[in-house]
TORPA-4810 file (N, C-alpha, C, O; in nm, 3 decimals):
<nodes>
NODE_1_-0.765_0.703_7.017_-0.737_0.707_6.883_-0.619_0.639_6.887_-0.603_0.552_6.802_M
NODE_2_-0.518_0.663_6.983_-0.413_0.580_7.035_-0.418_0.400_6.994_-0.345_0.331_6.924_T
NODE_3_-0.554_0.363_7.083_-0.543_0.242_7.079_-0.607_0.178_6.920_-0.598_0.062_6.881_I
NODE_4_-0.680_0.311_6.839_-0.724_0.249_6.754_-0.593_0.245_6.637_-0.615_0.180_6.535_F
NODE_5_-0.485_0.301_6.649_-0.354_0.334_6.602_-0.284_0.158_6.646_-0.271_0.078_6.554_A
NODE_6_-0.258_0.132_6.741_-0.197_0.024_6.789_-0.282_-0.120_6.728_-0.219_-0.217_6.689_L
NODE_7_-0.398_-0.117_6.727_-0.508_-0.222_6.686_-0.470_-0.234_6.537_-0.446_-0.340_6.480_L
NODE_8_-0.467_-0.105_6.478_-0.470_-0.144_6.356_-0.302_-0.194_6.286_-0.284_-0.269_6.190_F
NODE_9_-0.192_-0.124_6.372_-0.076_-0.203_6.329_-0.051_-0.325_6.382_0.040_-0.395_6.337_L
NODE_10_-0.115_-0.358_6.467_-0.111_-0.499_6.510_-0.182_-0.563_6.390_-0.101_-0.613_6.312_A
NODE_11_-0.318_-0.575_6.351_-0.394_-0.619_6.235_-0.287_-0.610_6.110_-0.274_-0.711_6.041_L
NODE_12_-0.239_-0.537_6.091_-0.164_-0.487_5.982_-0.035_-0.598_6.002_-0.021_-0.685_5.916_L
NODE_13_0.027_-0.594_6.079_0.166_-0.696_6.136_0.080_-0.817_6.100_0.093_-0.836_5.979_S
NODE_14_0.024_-0.881_6.138_-0.092_-1.000_6.157_-0.095_-1.031_6.022_-0.064_-1.144_5.985_A
NODE_15_-0.120_-0.965_5.962_-0.151_-0.957_5.782_-0.043_-0.988_5.685_-0.045_-1.051_5.579_L
NODE_16_0.068_-0.917_5.762_0.185_-0.911_5.678_0.275_-1.056_5.710_0.347_-1.115_5.628_I
NODE_17_0.247_-1.096_5.864_0.317_-1.210_5.885_0.261_-1.353_5.806_0.331_-1.445_5.764_A
NODE_18_0.125_-1.341_5.801_0.024_-1.440_5.727_0.071_-1.433_5.604_0.067_-1.546_5.556_Y
NODE_19_0.112_-1.358_5.532_0.113_-1.350_5.384_0.273_-1.428_5.404_0.291_-1.541_5.358_I
NODE_20_0.363_-1.367_5.465_0.511_-1.408_5.458_0.523_-1.558_5.489_0.630_-1.612_5.462_S
NODE_21_0.441_-1.616_5.533_0.437_-1.754_5.575_0.376_-1.835_5.483_0.389_-1.957_5.486_L
NODE_22_0.301_-1.767_5.388_0.250_-1.870_5.270_0.321_-1.945_5.210_0.432_-1.917_5.255_L
NODE_23_0.338_-2.047_5.117_0.435_-2.092_5.042_0.518_-2.016_4.933_0.461_-1.950_4.847_P
NODE_24_0.611_-2.023_4.937_0.689_-1.945_4.822_0.648_-1.966_4.697_0.612_-1.875_4.622_D
NODE_25_0.650_-2.130_4.658_0.611_-2.187_4.541_0.491_-2.202_4.519_0.417_-2.214_4.617_N
NODE_26_0.424_-2.204_4.364_0.292_-2.234_4.345_0.287_-2.312_4.210_0.372_-2.286_4.125_F
NODE_27_0.219_-2.379_4.192_0.155_-2.493_4.063_0.015_-2.485_4.039_-0.074_-2.510_4.121_R
NODE_28_-0.002_-2.436_3.883_-0.149_-2.423_3.856_-0.141_-2.547_3.756_-0.048_-2.567_3.678_I
NODE_29_-0.248_-2.625_3.771_-0.257_-2.735_3.666_-0.404_-2.792_3.631_-0.494_-2.820_3.710_A
NODE_30_-0.402_-2.804_3.473_-0.537_-2.873_3.471_-0.494_-2.947_3.331_-0.403_-2.926_3.251_R
NODE_31_-0.599_-3.040_3.340_-0.607_-3.172_3.231_-0.725_-3.191_3.161_-0.834_-3.142_3.194_S
NODE_32_-0.705_-3.258_3.068_-0.801_-3.316_2.964_-0.770_-3.426_2.927_-0.664_-3.476_2.964_T
NODE_33_-0.854_-3.489_2.845_-0.855_-3.599_2.729_-0.867_-3.554_2.607_-0.950_-3.464_2.593_T
NODE_34_-0.795_-3.596_2.495_-0.821_-3.569_2.374_-0.817_-3.703_2.294_-0.742_-3.798_2.318_I
NODE_35_-0.900_-3.695_2.208_-0.912_-3.844_2.123_-0.815_-3.796_1.985_-0.841_-3.738_1.880_D
NODE_36_-0.691_-3.853_2.045_-0.575_-3.817_1.902_-0.452_-3.855_1.980_-0.444_-3.861_2.103_A
NODE_37_-0.375_-3.875_1.910_-0.249_-3.954_1.958_-0.135_-3.816_2.051_-0.182_-3.703_2.057_S
NODE_38_-0.043_-3.834_2.093_0.062_-3.787_2.140_0.080_-3.657_2.075_0.056_-3.540_2.105_P
NODE_39_0.145_-3.737_1.945_0.230_-3.697_1.843_0.139_-3.601_1.791_0.181_-3.487_1.770_E
NODE_40_-0.028_-3.643_1.757_-0.086_-3.529_1.697_-0.117_-3.395_1.764_-0.138_-3.289_1.706_V
NODE_41_-0.117_-3.419_1.906_-0.111_-3.285_1.964_0.025_-3.205_2.026_0.041_-3.086_2.054_I
NODE_42_0.104_-3.305_2.033_0.242_-3.226_1.999_0.237_-3.128_1.897_0.278_-3.024_1.949_F
NODE_43_0.212_-3.111_1.795_0.231_-3.043_1.658_0.179_-2.902_1.679_0.211_-2.803_1.613_R
NODE_44_0.073_-2.910_1.808_-0.024_-2.803_1.807_0.044_-2.725_1.947_0.030_-2.603_1.954_Y
NODE_45_0.097_-2.780_2.027_0.163_-2.725_2.146_0.326_-2.668_2.101_0.377_-2.561_2.133_V
NODE_46_0.374_-2.756_2.032_0.525_-2.702_2.021_0.557_-2.647_1.903_0.670_-2.664_1.857_N
NODE_47_0.456_-2.568_1.831_0.471_-2.438_1.745_0.396_-2.334_1.772_0.276_-2.335_1.742_D
NODE_48_0.442_-2.250_1.821_0.383_-2.126_1.849_0.284_-2.052_1.748_0.199_-1.970_1.782_F
NODE_49_0.313_-2.101_1.602_0.213_-2.027_1.554_0.081_-2.103_1.507_0.025_-2.074_1.402_H
NODE_50_0.042_-2.191_1.584_-0.054_-2.283_1.619_-0.133_-2.275_1.741_-0.213_-2.354_1.791_N
NODE_51_-0.090_-2.159_1.775_-0.135_-2.137_1.941_-0.281_-2.029_1.924_-0.384_-2.026_1.993_W
NODE_52_-0.243_-1.951_1.812_-0.339_-1.846_1.783_-0.491_-1.944_1.767_-0.603_-1.899_1.793_L
NODE_53_-0.468_-2.059_1.726_-0.618_-2.163_1.701_-0.683_-2.222_1.850_-0.793_-2.277_1.864_D
NODE_54_-0.595_-2.198_1.942_-0.651_-2.267_2.059_-0.630_-2.203_2.189_-0.682_-2.245_2.293_W
NODE_55_-0.549_-2.097_2.182_-0.495_-2.034_2.319_-0.577_-1.929_2.386_-0.569_-1.818_2.335_S
NODE_56_-0.653_-1.940_2.489_-0.718_-1.815_2.545_-0.712_-1.721_2.537_-0.806_-1.646_2.514_P
NODE_57_-0.581_-1.687_2.555_-0.513_-1.527_2.544_-0.502_-1.472_2.421_-0.464_-1.356_2.412_W
NODE_58_-0.525_-1.526_2.337_-0.506_-1.474_2.172_-0.656_-1.430_2.131_-0.663_-1.348_2.040_A
NODE_59_-0.772_-1.474_2.187_-0.884_-1.376_2.157_-0.895_-1.282_2.236_-0.976_-1.204_2.187_R
NODE_60_-0.847_-1.234_2.364_-0.864_-1.120_2.446_-0.866_-1.003_2.402_-0.951_-0.919_2.428_L
NODE_61_-0.728_-0.985_2.302_-0.729_-0.864_2.238_-0.681_-0.875_2.072_-0.566_-0.901_2.038_D
NODE_62_-0.771_-0.855_1.999_-0.759_-0.907_1.839_-0.670_-0.826_1.759_-0.635_-0.840_1.642_P
NODE_63_-0.627_-0.698_1.884_-0.509_-0.587_1.823_-0.380_-0.640_1.874_-0.280_-0.584_1.829_D
NODE_64_-0.363_-0.720_1.945_-0.249_-0.759_2.012_-0.155_-0.781_1.893_-0.188_-0.844_1.793_M
NODE_65_-0.041_-0.727_1.910_0.071_-0.770_1.819_0.171_-0.886_1.871_0.219_-0.896_1.985_K
NODE_66_0.187_-0.952_1.784_0.291_-1.070_1.766_0.423_-1.076_1.727_0.462_-1.012_1.629_D
NODE_67_0.504_-1.156_1.799_0.622_-1.153_1.700_0.709_-1.284_1.746_0.748_-1.314_1.858_E
NODE_68_0.726_-1.352_1.618_0.795_-1.493_1.648_0.928_-1.493_1.610_0.953_-1.417_1.517_Y
NODE_69_1.061_-1.583_1.674_1.158_-1.551_1.664_1.237_-1.705_1.707_1.178_-1.811_1.727_G
NODE_70_1.351_-1.689_1.712_1.424_-1.815_1.726_1.420_-1.943_1.628_1.454_-1.917_1.512_G
NODE_71_1.395_-2.038_1.647_1.379_-2.177_1.550_1.245_-2.139_1.519_1.169_-2.070_1.588_T
NODE_72_1.222_-2.195_1.400_1.062_-2.212_1.382_0.955_-2.250_1.433_0.845_-2.199_1.419_P
NODE_73_0.994_-2.375_1.516_0.910_-2.469_1.626_0.996_-2.519_1.706_1.114_-2.491_1.683_L
NODE_74_0.967_-2.598_1.815_1.054_-2.687_1.928_1.159_-2.583_1.991_1.161_-2.460_1.997_G
NODE_75_1.234_-2.670_2.030_1.345_-2.593_2.096_1.373_-2.480_2.056_1.386_-2.468_1.934_Y
NODE_76_1.390_-2.368_2.138_1.459_-2.235_2.103_1.359_-2.128_2.005_1.392_-2.017_1.963_G
NODE_77_1.228_-2.199_1.984_1.138_-2.133_1.955_1.083_-1.998_2.044_1.076_-2.011_2.166_A
NODE_78_1.053_-1.899_1.998_0.997_-1.767_2.104_0.887_-1.716_2.031_0.870_-1.733_1.910_T
NODE_79_0.797_-1.639_2.122_0.701_-1.569_2.089_0.708_-1.455_2.201_0.729_-1.474_2.321_Y
NODE_80_0.684_-1.331_2.135_0.631_-1.250_2.232_0.525_-1.143_2.142_0.522_-1.117_2.022_S
NODE_81_0.451_-1.099_2.245_0.330_-1.020_2.252_0.320_-0.873_2.329_0.383_-0.848_2.432_W
NODE_82_0.226_-0.775_2.259_0.225_-0.670_2.357_0.060_-0.632_2.308_0.028_-0.603_2.194_S
NODE_83_-0.015_-0.640_2.405_-0.129_-0.592_2.363_-0.201_-0.547_2.500_-0.137_-0.523_2.602_G
NODE_84_-0.365_-0.537_2.488_-0.440_-0.448_2.593_-0.426_-0.502_2.752_-0.353_-0.600_2.769_N
NODE_85_-0.478_-0.457_2.841_-0.431_-0.479_2.990_-0.481_-0.599_3.018_-0.461_-0.646_3.130_K
NODE_86_-0.554_-0.672_2.920_-0.604_-0.822_2.953_-0.488_-0.898_2.927_-0.456_-0.976_3.017_E
NODE_87_-0.399_-0.892_2.797_-0.271_-0.962_2.761_-0.147_-0.911_2.829_-0.063_-0.988_2.877_V
NODE_88_-0.138_-0.784_2.834_-0.020_-0.698_2.900_0.110_-0.754_2.767_0.095_-0.786_2.649_G
NODE_89_0.204_-0.747_2.835_0.348_-0.755_2.736_0.413_-0.874_2.804_0.410_-0.872_2.927_V
NODE_90_0.479_-0.988_2.740_0.560_-1.059_2.760_0.616_-1.160_2.648_0.610_-1.139_2.527_G
NODE_91_0.665_-1.258_2.701_0.760_-1.341_2.613_0.779_-1.471_2.663_0.807_-1.481_2.782_R
NODE_92_0.765_-1.617_2.563_0.760_-1.737_2.582_0.887_-1.748_2.485_0.929_-1.679_2.392_M
NODE_93_0.942_-1.901_2.568_1.045_-1.965_2.492_1.057_-2.123_2.529_1.080_-2.174_2.639_E
NODE_94_1.038_-2.170_2.431_1.029_-2.344_2.410_1.164_-2.374_2.490_1.269_-2.327_2.446_I
NODE_95_1.164_-2.441_2.591_1.332_-2.466_2.665_1.335_-2.627_2.672_1.436_-2.685_2.713_V
NODE_96_1.233_-2.689_2.636_1.227_-2.812_2.629_1.139_-2.868_2.521_1.029_-2.815_2.502_E
NODE_97_1.182_-2.982_2.440_1.095_-3.019_2.330_1.100_-3.155_2.335_1.211_-3.187_2.293_S
NODE_98_1.027_-3.266_2.369_1.023_-3.401_2.355_0.906_-3.444_2.265_0.792_-3.426_2.308_R
NODE_99_0.918_-3.486_2.174_0.834_-3.550_2.074_0.732_-3.632_2.091_0.761_-3.751_2.105_Q
NODE_100_0.594_-3.594_2.093_0.506_-3.639_2.180_0.496_-3.706_2.325_0.443_-3.812_2.357_G
NODE_101_0.552_-3.628_2.389_0.592_-3.641_2.516_0.552_-3.494_2.626_0.453_-3.498_2.699_E
NODE_102_0.634_-3.388_2.622_0.656_-3.300_2.645_0.682_-3.167_2.596_0.777_-3.159_2.518_R
NODE_103_0.596_-3.019_2.633_0.705_-2.918_2.583_0.681_-2.816_2.723_0.580_-2.779_2.784_V
NODE_104_0.839_-2.789_2.739_0.821_-2.667_2.868_0.883_-2.563_2.820_0.975_-2.563_2.739_R
NODE_105_0.817_-2.449_2.886_0.847_-2.312_2.828_0.860_-2.232_2.933_0.807_-2.258_3.041_I
NODE_106_0.938_-2.119_2.913_0.984_-2.032_2.997_0.881_-1.916_2.948_0.864_-1.884_2.831_R
NODE_107_0.829_-1.872_3.039_0.686_-1.729_3.036_0.740_-1.619_3.077_0.777_-1.626_3.194_L
NODE_108_0.757_-1.527_3.029_0.798_-1.387_3.113_0.713_-1.296_3.069_0.684_-1.267_2.953_E
NODE_109_0.665_-1.239_3.199_0.546_-1.155_3.168_0.653_-0.990_3.198_0.755_-0.978_3.266_F
NODE_110_0.578_-0.888_3.120_0.672_-0.738_3.151_0.584_-0.637_3.231_0.620_-0.558_3.318_K
NODE_111_0.438_-0.666_3.170_0.311_-0.547_3.195_0.214_-0.661_3.203_0.231_-0.758_3.128_K
NODE_112_0.126_-0.657_3.278_0.117_-0.538_3.388_0.205_-0.544_3.520_0.200_-0.452_3.602_P
NODE_113_0.296_-0.671_3.541_0.379_-0.657_3.617_0.492_-0.765_3.594_0.453_-0.845_3.508_F
NODE_114_0.602_-0.791_3.634_0.745_-0.836_3.601_0.721_-0.978_3.701_0.707_-0.974_3.823_N
NODE_115_0.719_-1.094_3.620_0.712_-1.231_3.659_0.766_-1.327_3.576_0.745_-1.309_3.456_A
NODE_116_0.828_-1.422_3.606_0.914_-1.538_3.525_0.852_-1.668_3.577_0.846_-1.696_3.697_A
NODE_117_0.808_-1.741_3.484_0.711_-1.890_3.563_0.744_-1.984_3.435_0.755_-1.948_3.318_H
NODE_118_0.759_-2.126_3.493_0.766_-2.210_3.389_0.638_-2.307_3.368_0.590_-2.374_3.460_D
NODE_119_0.580_-2.306_3.212_0.507_-2.391_3.171_0.526_-2.486_3.134_0.634_-2.503_3.078_V
NODE_120_0.425_-2.606_3.146_0.485_-2.735_3.095_0.354_-2.819_3.037_0.253_-2.829_3.107_Q
NODE_121_0.360_-2.871_2.925_0.228_-2.977_2.868_0.308_-3.094_2.878_0.411_-3.111_2.812_F
NODE_122_0.266_-3.167_2.952_0.272_-3.334_2.935_0.166_-3.410_2.846_0.043_-3.399_2.845_D
NODE_123_0.225_-3.466_2.795_0.123_-3.565_2.691_0.141_-3.727_2.746_0.247_-3.788_2.743_L
NODE_124_0.030_-3.772_2.789_0.036_-3.913_2.845_-0.066_-4.000_2.755_-0.187_-3.981_2.765_K
NODE_125_-0.004_-4.110_2.654_-0.108_-4.182_2.594_-0.205_-4.221_2.655_-0.194_-4.175_2.768_P
NODE_126_-0.303_-4.285_2.646_-0.401_-4.363_2.698_-0.481_-4.465_2.629_-0.597_-4.504_2.637_L
NODE_127_-0.360_-4.497_2.546_-0.419_-4.612_2.424_-0.393_-4.554_2.299_-0.338_-4.445_2.290_G
NODE_128_-0.440_-4.641_2.173_-0.383_-4.595_2.072_-0.418_-4.426_2.026_-0.324_-4.353_1.994_E
NODE_129_-0.531_-4.386_2.027_-0.598_-4.275_1.983_-0.628_-4.197_2.112_-0.739_-4.144_2.111_D
NODE_130_-0.554_-4.178_2.224_-0.620_-4.108_2.327_-0.524_-4.097_2.408_-0.443_-4.185_2.436_R
NODE_131_-0.530_-3.940_2.468_-0.374_-3.885_2.521_-0.457_-3.774_2.643_-0.546_-3.693_2.620_T
NODE_132_-0.406_-3.798_2.747_-0.432_-3.716_2.845_-0.299_-3.587_2.823_-0.179_-3.603_2.799_E
NODE_133_-0.389_-3.444_2.846_-0.280_-3.342_2.818_-0.302_-3.276_2.957_-0.414_-3.245_2.999_V
NODE_134_-0.179_-3.257_3.029_-0.168_-3.132_3.100_-0.110_-3.023_3.108_0.011_-3.022_3.084_T
NODE_135_-0.181_-2.894_3.145_-0.085_-2.770_3.125_-0.078_-2.743_3.242_-0.177_-2.745_3.315_W
NODE_136_0.035_-2.713_3.279_0.083_-2.653_3.411_0.173_-2.522_3.443_0.269_-2.493_3.372_A
NODE_137_0.135_-2.449_3.551_0.248_-2.355_3.520_0.288_-2.335_3.659_0.213_-2.332_3.756_M
NODE_138_0.414_-2.323_3.657_0.477_-2.330_3.806_0.569_-2.203_3.832_0.609_-2.143_3.732_S
NODE_139_0.604_-2.157_3.954_0.695_-2.068_3.962_0.707_-1.997_4.120_0.636_-2.060_4.198_G
NODE_140_0.756_-1.918_4.165_0.816_-1.866_4.270_0.741_-1.752_4.309_0.712_-1.685_4.210_R
NODE_141_0.691_-1.693_4.437_0.603_-1.600_4.441_0.717_-1.483_4.541_0.782_-1.528_4.636_H
NODE_142_0.723_-1.373_4.511_0.766_-1.266_4.618_0.659_-1.233_4.690_0.552_-1.286_4.660_E
NODE_143_0.663_-1.150_4.786_0.564_-1.123_4.893_0.416_-1.081_4.805_0.315_-1.145_4.833_F
NODE_144_0.410_-0.991_4.718_0.315_-0.964_4.655_0.249_-1.049_4.576_0.129_-1.042_4.550_M
NODE_145_0.325_-1.128_4.539_0.306_-1.252_4.461_0.180_-1.350_4.537_0.073_-1.392_4.492_G
NODE_146_0.247_-1.364_4.676_0.181_-1.430_4.766_0.044_-1.386_4.779_-0.057_-1.455_4.766_K
NODE_147_0.054_-1.266_4.805_-0.088_-1.175_4.852_-0.175_-1.196_4.707_-0.282_-1.255_4.724_A
NODE_148_-0.151_-1.162_4.589_-0.226_-1.170_4.517_-0.291_-1.304_4.474_-0.408_-1.317_4.439_M
NODE_149_-0.194_-1.404_4.483_-0.254_-1.542_4.492_-0.371_-1.586_4.601_-0.475_-1.649_4.588_H
NODE_150_-0.313_-1.531_4.699_-0.404_-1.607_4.816_-0.549_-1.500_4.813_-0.655_-1.548_4.854_K
NODE_151_-0.545_-1.365_4.768_-0.671_-1.306_4.781_-0.737_-1.272_4.642_-0.844_-1.213_4.630_F
NODE_152_-0.667_-1.311_4.553_-0.733_-1.304_4.412_-0.787_-1.433_4.343_-0.852_-1.434_4.238_F
NODE_153_-0.758_-1.526_4.406_-0.794_-1.684_4.367_-0.719_-1.671_4.242_-0.796_-1.658_4.148_N
NODE_154_-0.549_-1.671_4.196_-0.488_-1.706_4.090_-0.543_-1.844_4.027_-0.573_-1.857_3.909_V
NODE_155_-0.550_-1.948_4.129_-0.576_-2.036_4.072_-0.728_-2.077_3.967_-0.729_-2.135_3.858_D
NODE_156_-0.810_-2.038_4.023_-0.921_-2.013_3.962_-0.933_-1.940_3.834_-0.992_-1.983_3.735_K
NODE_157_-0.851_-1.789_3.850_-0.823_-1.773_3.707_-0.745_-1.794_3.607_-0.779_-1.784_3.489_T
NODE_158_-0.651_-1.819_3.641_-0.563_-1.891_3.528_-0.612_-2.008_3.488_-0.624_-2.044_3.371_V
NODE_159_-0.655_-2.095_3.627_-0.712_-2.226_3.570_-0.813_-2.260_3.503_-0.830_-2.371_3.453_G
NODE_160_-0.892_-2.160_3.496_-1.013_-2.129_3.409_-0.972_-2.096_3.284_-1.040_-2.134_3.189_G
NODE_161_-0.855_-2.019_3.263_-0.828_-1.972_3.116_-0.741_-2.118_3.048_-0.730_-2.164_2.935_Q
NODE_162_-0.695_-2.157_3.174_-0.622_-2.342_3.102_-0.736_-2.430_3.063_-0.719_-2.516_2.976_F
NODE_163_-0.853_-2.413_3.124_-0.954_-2.510_3.124_-1.032_-2.464_2.982_-1.086_-2.555_2.918_D
NODE_164_-1.040_-2.329_2.931_-1.059_-2.289_2.815_-0.976_-2.341_2.711_-1.011_-2.400_2.609_K
NODE_165_-0.846_-2.307_2.755_-0.759_-2.337_2.617_-0.785_-2.476_2.597_-0.824_-2.516_2.487_G
NODE_166_-0.763_-2.568_2.712_-0.757_-2.724_2.689_-0.878_-2.758_2.598_-0.859_-2.810_2.488_L
NODE_167_-1.011_-2.726_2.645_-1.088_-2.737_2.534_-1.109_-2.681_2.419_-1.189_-2.735_2.342_A
NODE_168_-1.047_-2.570_2.385_-1.027_-2.557_2.263_-0.927_-2.626_2.154_-0.950_-2.644_2.035_D
NODE_169_-0.803_-2.661_2.232_-0.715_-2.741_2.171_-0.784_-2.862_2.161_-0.760_-2.910_2.050_L
NODE_170_-0.881_-2.955_2.247_-0.930_-3.069_2.209_-1.021_-3.020_2.078_-1.011_-3.077_1.970_K
NODE_171_-1.108_-2.912_2.102_-1.211_-2.927_1.962_-1.131_-2.914_1.814_-1.160_-2.983_1.716_R
NODE_172_-1.023_-2.808_1.817_-0.913_-2.817_1.690_-0.875_-2.926_1.684_-0.895_-2.979_1.575_V
NODE_173_-0.810_-3.004_1.783_-0.743_-3.165_1.738_-0.826_-3.223_1.686_-0.806_-3.276_1.576_V
NODE_174_-0.942_-3.231_1.749_-1.044_-3.348_1.734_-1.128_-3.323_1.585_-1.193_-3.407_1.522_E
NODE_175_-1.106_-3.192_1.553_-1.193_-3.161_1.393_-1.106_-3.189_1.313_-1.148_-3.173_1.198_S
NODE_176_-0.973_-3.234_1.318_-0.917_-3.259_1.213_-0.917_-3.412_1.149_-0.900_-3.508_1.225_Q
NODE_177_-0.937_-3.435_0.997_-0.930_-3.569_0.969_-0.847_-3.653_1.018_-0.724_-3.646_1.014_P
NODE_178_-0.932_-3.755_1.079_-0.813_-3.909_1.085_-0.714_-3.949_0.992_-0.762_-3.992_0.887_K
NODE_179_-0.587_-3.947_0.998_-0.510_-4.036_0.892_-0.498_-4.169_0.925_-0.432_-4.202_1.024_I
NODE_180_-0.568_-4.269_0.837_-0.558_-4.402_0.875_-0.416_-4.453_0.868_-0.348_-4.411_0.775_A
NODE_181_-0.348_-4.560_0.977_-0.264_-4.614_0.965_-0.227_-4.686_0.847_-0.321_-4.749_0.798_A
NODE_182_-0.088_-4.698_0.771_-0.092_-4.776_0.663_0.005_-4.888_0.679_0.017_-4.972_0.591_G
</nodes>
């Protein structure tokens, strides 16, 4: 029994050491190409009111409570939500808004866990009416975050939601009538 307990403690210590040595920082990113100019796509990302049309989390809880605050759109705009266990409780604030180039957001989760991450949308023109859109989230892990990230494949889970969101953003943007240059 003592040998079993010592072996268990040794394995537990090794696991704790392994998790402790994992990187503190993480970044999850996905990209897609959309047949529209960066300025057109920017309108859908820079205004939280438009996120209901393409955000994958908006569909996970039809009874989710939303609240918009701050400026109507762009820098200083905020969006808070409270929903079921799939979406939890949290808040986003646009902290950088560069027309047709980038939107950076401070993302704070309150439930089911506390965490704060940076989200960034980069819009890279690929010609006249074509744009590469990159959706990324980065942050810093504490011990439990490292363990979750390693053993629950957070990159695959969150990255999969980013893929869905980017596909929906592409569908929404590309379904809009094109405005002829005048």
